[in-house]
Wavefront OBJ file of the C-alpha trace (Angstrom):
o trace
v 37.833 44.591 -18.022
v 39.777 44.424 -14.774
v 39.002 41.267 -12.895
v 38.838 40.900 -9.141
v 41.812 39.053 -7.661
v 40.985 36.308 -5.162
v 43.675 34.497 -3.225
v 42.137 31.274 -1.961
v 42.615 30.007 1.567
v 44.732 27.208 0.158
v 47.031 29.691 -1.584
v 47.375 31.718 1.633
v 48.412 28.525 3.407
v 51.064 27.985 0.722
v 52.320 31.547 1.207
v 52.455 31.018 4.980
v 54.451 27.812 4.467
v 56.940 29.597 2.191
v 57.313 32.463 4.666
v 57.827 30.077 7.572
v 60.476 28.151 5.644
v 62.324 31.329 4.647
v 62.205 32.777 8.150
v 63.582 29.572 9.633
v 66.299 29.219 7.000
v 67.421 32.855 7.089
v 66.725 33.569 10.763
v 65.307 36.900 9.547
v 61.988 38.149 8.215
v 63.551 40.546 5.712
v 63.470 38.131 2.767
v 59.904 37.078 3.515
v 58.694 40.665 3.593
v 60.309 41.329 0.218
v 58.862 38.066 -1.123
v 55.304 38.984 -0.100
v 55.534 42.504 -1.556
v 56.954 41.219 -4.846
v 54.443 38.354 -5.009
v 51.426 40.606 -4.630
v 52.861 43.057 -7.136
v 53.113 40.160 -9.605
v 49.582 39.015 -8.779
v 48.307 42.516 -9.454
v 49.853 42.333 -12.925
v 47.605 39.326 -13.586
v 44.684 41.744 -13.525
v 46.157 43.503 -16.568
v 47.361 40.369 -18.343
v 45.288 37.424 -17.049
v 46.394 35.055 -19.813
v 50.136 35.457 -19.316
v 50.265 32.002 -17.723
v 50.409 28.755 -19.663
v 47.671 26.141 -19.840
v 48.012 23.074 -17.631
v 46.561 19.600 -17.909
v 43.730 20.674 -15.588
v 40.886 22.397 -17.359
v 40.680 26.164 -16.701
v 43.908 26.181 -14.645
v 46.870 28.264 -15.777
v 50.444 28.271 -14.528
v 52.427 31.440 -14.036
v 56.158 30.919 -13.540
v 57.480 33.773 -11.441
v 61.069 33.858 -10.145
v 61.501 30.458 -8.456
v 57.781 29.864 -7.961
v 54.867 28.203 -9.712
v 51.578 30.033 -9.304
v 48.458 28.100 -10.303
v 45.332 30.120 -10.987
v 41.905 30.035 -12.612
v 40.119 32.708 -14.582
v 36.367 33.171 -14.389
v 34.287 35.882 -16.044
v 34.787 38.268 -13.135
v 37.708 36.933 -11.097
v 41.224 35.591 -11.131
v 41.535 32.967 -8.403
v 44.986 32.090 -7.119
v 44.829 28.394 -6.264
v 48.329 27.476 -5.090
v 51.940 28.618 -4.986
v 54.978 26.343 -4.890
v 58.721 26.796 -5.010
v 60.151 25.111 -8.104
v 62.370 22.849 -6.004
v 59.480 21.479 -3.945
v 58.517 17.888 -4.535
v 54.777 18.158 -5.036
v 52.063 15.972 -6.442
v 49.839 17.972 -8.776
l 1 2 3 4 5 6 7 8 9 10 11 12 13 14 15 16 17 18 19 20 21 22 23 24 25 26 27 28 29 30 31 32 33 34 35 36 37 38 39 40 41 42 43 44 45 46 47 48 49 50 51 52 53 54 55 56 57 58 59 60 61 62 63 64 65 66 67 68 69 70 71 72 73 74 75 76 77 78 79 80 81 82 83 84 85 86 87 88 89 90 91 92 93 94
């Protein structure tokens, strides 16, 4: 069954942060536009293969490693919820 994809507000804030960083670094929006298109294409593939991520130490949270990014998400009976997105080089506390 195809699940509904939900990108949480928190995940959208992460995407905005990544876009802002890339736009500032590159002085162009071209990379960011490509990033967003590719990201959502990858998120759509989660609908077909929701368990392609690996389990994390947090219960019900999976990690999808895509290009240089970590995508944390949860699966419920009817949805796939994108929780957060980080660049692999970011220093984050999980």
